[in-house]
C-alpha positions in Angstrom: 92.2 -149.3 -137.5 94.5 -148.0 -135.4 98.3 -149.2 -135.0 98.8 -148.3 -131.2 101.8 -149.7 -131.1 102.9 -147.3 -133.9 101.2 -144.7 -131.7 103.2 -145.0 -128.6 106.4 -144.7 -130.7 106.1 -142.1 -131.4 104.8 -140.2 -128.2 108.1 -142.1 -127.0 110.0 -140.8 -129.3 108.6 -137.3 -128.4 108.9 -137.1 -124.9 112.6 -138.4 -125.8 113.0 -135.6 -127.6 111.4 -132.9 -125.3 112.8 -134.4 -122.1 116.6 -134.6 -124.4 115.9 -130.5 -124.9 114.0 -129.8 -121.9 118.3 -131.1 -120.2 120.2 -130.2 -122.1 117.9 -126.2 -121.3 118.5 -126.7 -117.5 121.9 -127.9 -118.0 122.9 -124.4 -120.4 120.6 -122.1 -117.9 122.5 -123.8 -114.7 125.8 -122.6 -115.9 125.1 -119.7 -116.8 124.1 -119.6 -113.6 126.7 -120.6 -112.2 129.3 -118.4 -114.1 127.7 -115.1 -113.6 127.1 -115.9 -109.1 131.8 -117.3 -109.6 132.1 -114.3 -111.4 130.1 -112.0 -108.5 132.3 -113.9 -106.3 135.4 -113.2 -107.9 134.4 -109.2 -107.7 133.0 -108.9 -104.2 136.7 -110.4 -103.3 138.3 -107.8 -105.7 136.8 -105.2 -104.8 137.5 -106.4 -100.5 140.9 -106.2 -101.7 141.3 -103.6 -102.7 139.0 -101.7 -100.0 141.5 -103.2 -97.6 143.9 -101.4 -98.2 143.1 -97.4 -98.7 141.1 -95.3 -96.4 137.1 -95.6 -96.4 137.4 -91.7 -94.9 136.0 -90.2 -97.9 132.7 -93.1 -97.8 131.9 -92.2 -94.0 130.3 -89.1 -92.5 132.0 -85.6 -93.7 133.7 -83.8 -91.3 134.0 -86.4 -90.0 131.5 -85.4 -86.1 133.4 -84.3 -83.1 130.9 -86.4 -80.9 128.3 -88.4 -82.0 125.7 -90.0 -80.3 125.0 -93.5 -80.7 120.9 -94.9 -79.6 120.3 -97.7 -78.9 117.5 -100.2 -77.3 119.3 -102.8 -75.7 122.0 -103.9 -74.3 124.0 -105.6 -77.0 122.4 -103.5 -79.6 126.1 -101.4 -80.3 128.3 -104.5 -81.0 125.3 -106.8 -82.5 124.4 -103.9 -85.2 127.0 -101.2 -85.0 130.3 -102.6 -84.7 131.6 -101.3 -88.0 131.3 -98.1 -87.0 132.0 -98.3 -82.9 135.4 -99.7 -84.5 136.2 -97.4 -86.8 135.7 -94.0 -85.2 137.2 -95.3 -82.2 140.2 -96.7 -84.3 140.9 -93.3 -85.9 140.1 -91.2 -82.3 138.9 -88.1 -85.2 135.4 -88.8 -83.0 134.6 -89.1 -78.8 131.7 -91.8 -78.8 128.3 -91.4 -76.7 126.0 -94.4 -76.2 122.6 -93.9 -75.2 120.7 -97.0 -74.1 117.1 -96.8 -73.4 116.7 -99.5 -71.6 118.5 -102.0 -68.9 117.3 -105.0 -71.6 115.3 -106.8 -68.3 118.1 -107.1 -66.0 121.2 -105.6 -64.1 123.5 -108.1 -65.9 122.8 -106.8 -68.9 124.1 -103.2 -67.4 127.1 -104.5 -66.4 127.9 -106.6 -69.9 127.0 -103.2 -71.8 129.9 -101.5 -69.3 132.3 -105.1 -70.3 131.7 -105.1 -73.8 132.5 -100.5 -74.2 135.3 -101.9 -71.9 136.7 -104.0 -74.8 135.5 -101.5 -77.7 137.0 -98.7 -76.1 134.2 -96.6 -75.0 134.8 -94.0 -71.8 132.0 -95.6 -69.3 130.9 -92.3 -68.4 130.0 -91.6 -72.0 128.4 -94.2 -71.4 124.3 -93.5 -69.5 121.6 -96.5 -69.4 118.3 -95.8 -68.4 115.5 -97.0 -66.4 112.2 -96.0 -67.0 108.8 -97.2 -67.1 107.5 -95.8 -70.0 110.6 -97.5 -72.4 109.9 -101.4 -71.6 112.2 -104.1 -73.3 109.2 -105.8 -75.4 109.5 -106.2 -78.8 105.5 -105.5 -79.3 106.1 -102.5 -77.4 106.4 -98.9 -79.7 107.2 -96.2 -77.5 106.2 -92.8 -77.1 107.6 -90.2 -78.9 107.9 -87.4 -77.1 109.1 -89.7 -74.4 112.1 -90.9 -77.3 112.3 -87.7 -78.0 113.3 -86.0 -74.9 116.1 -88.5 -73.7 118.0 -87.8 -77.8 117.0 -83.9 -77.6 118.3 -83.8 -73.4 121.6 -85.5 -74.7 121.9 -84.2 -77.9 121.8 -80.1 -75.9 124.1 -81.4 -72.4 126.6 -83.0 -74.8 126.7 -80.9 -77.9 126.4 -83.6 -80.0 127.3 -83.1 -84.2 125.7 -86.3 -85.1 123.4 -88.7 -83.3 123.0 -92.1 -84.9 120.3 -95.1 -84.8 118.0 -97.4 -86.5 115.6 -97.2 -89.5 112.5 -97.1 -89.4 112.8 -101.0 -90.6 114.8 -101.2 -87.0 117.0 -103.7 -89.0 115.1 -107.2 -87.5 111.3 -105.7 -87.2 112.1 -105.4 -82.9 109.1 -102.7 -82.3 111.3 -100.5 -79.4 114.3 -100.2 -82.5 112.0 -98.5 -84.5 110.2 -96.1 -81.7 114.3 -94.7 -81.9 113.9 -93.6 -85.6 110.3 -92.1 -84.7 111.4 -89.8 -82.1 113.7 -88.3 -84.4 112.5 -87.8 -86.5 109.5 -85.7 -84.2 112.8 -83.8 -83.1 112.9 -83.2 -87.2 109.2 -82.8 -88.0 109.3 -80.4 -85.3 112.5 -78.7 -85.8 113.8 -78.7 -82.5 117.8 -80.2 -83.7 120.3 -77.6 -83.1 121.3 -76.2 -86.1 126.0 -77.8 -85.5 123.6 -81.5 -84.9 123.0 -84.4 -87.8 120.8 -86.9 -87.9 121.9 -90.6 -89.2 120.0 -94.0 -89.0 121.3 -97.4 -90.6 120.2 -99.0 -93.6 117.6 -102.0 -92.2 118.2 -104.5 -95.8 116.1 -107.8 -96.8 116.7 -110.7 -94.9 118.7 -112.5 -98.1 121.6 -109.7 -97.7 121.7 -109.3 -94.7 122.9 -113.3 -93.7 125.7 -112.4 -97.0 128.4 -111.1 -95.0 131.2 -110.6 -97.4 128.5 -110.7 -101.1 127.0 -107.9 -100.3 129.4 -105.8 -100.7 128.8 -104.3 -103.9 125.5 -103.8 -102.7 126.1 -101.7 -100.4 128.5 -99.3 -102.0 126.2 -98.6 -105.2 123.9 -97.6 -102.2 125.3 -96.1 -99.3 125.8 -92.9 -98.6 127.6 -93.6 -96.2 129.1 -96.5 -94.9 132.4 -98.3 -92.5 134.2 -101.3 -93.3 136.2 -103.5 -91.1 138.5 -106.6 -92.1 138.2 -109.9 -91.0 140.9 -109.6 -88.9 138.8 -106.8 -87.6 136.0 -108.6 -86.5 137.8 -110.7 -84.2 137.4 -106.8 -82.0 133.9 -107.5 -82.4 133.0 -110.8 -81.7 135.1 -110.0 -78.3 132.8 -107.9 -77.3 129.6 -109.0 -78.2 130.6 -111.7 -75.5 131.0 -109.5 -73.3 126.9 -109.4 -73.5 126.9 -113.4 -72.2 124.2 -114.0 -70.7 123.1 -112.9 -74.4 126.0 -114.7 -76.3 123.6 -117.9 -77.0 124.4 -120.7 -80.0 122.3 -118.8 -82.9 123.6 -114.8 -81.6 127.0 -116.7 -82.5 125.6 -117.1 -85.4 124.6 -114.2 -86.1 128.0 -112.6 -85.2 129.7 -115.0 -88.0 127.3 -114.6 -91.4 125.6 -111.4 -90.5 127.2 -108.4 -92.9 126.0 -105.9 -89.6 128.9 -107.2 -88.2 131.3 -106.8 -91.8 130.1 -103.3 -93.4 127.5 -100.5 -91.5 125.9 -98.2 -93.6 124.1 -95.3 -92.7 121.7 -93.2 -94.7 121.1 -89.0 -93.9 118.2 -88.5 -91.9 116.2 -84.9 -93.4 112.8 -83.2 -93.2 112.4 -83.4 -96.7 112.9 -86.9 -96.8 110.5 -87.6 -93.8 107.7 -85.3 -95.3 107.8 -87.3 -98.8 107.8 -90.9 -96.1 105.4 -89.5 -94.3 103.0 -88.5 -96.8 103.1 -92.0 -98.9 102.6 -94.2 -95.4 99.4 -91.1 -94.9 98.2 -92.7 -98.7 
């Protein structure tokens, strides 16, 4: 006869041991993860404290370029995504900033807001160009014509003898197709060898959704992976928030949260665009 009580006691004892072992294992793993997180946060704070006290010019655009053209798709792109870059360049006064915005963002009010934002940042109104072209609709689902985008950028480069063009990369930070169109516009210029020898192209690095919203915690990763970067302090971010507030029609609650948590209001990492990289990239896409 099977002694069911003995069997149940045995199973109960085994189950208790398994639960006890797993509980110990989970506690050990949790403790190690917690220690790793605390250590990583300490590294971030340590790096930030050091970088607040040293010059960053060695990691910024070489030269620096005398004239820089920032190309955006909509009013507010310049401060939502390129704020640290703009703040640093304007503060150093070594480069003159020009801004080319390819749409008015849907209404004329946003045009005025862009000028107000530029005034807060310190960009002269005479250095700002806002296009109103039916070939460039403000629509997140529309990829603009490479030729139209490239033509407008090249015209500004040649007119103002621009030494560096800065815009979005092929992911457009948020995946917005208008943003992505700007990258393919400059890629077209590079591939067709229309870029003047005195000008270089740079793109703002897109990061994954986790890195995008961890702000200071993205600092070590950014420093390790980026060729060029621009970092501002939490005190200097007030200027960026004030500039964004000038876009009154756009400064709604979720963009206020974005301005608090996004790493793009804290650090900008740029990569230089080269013809060789573009050829390899396009070849990979074709495959």
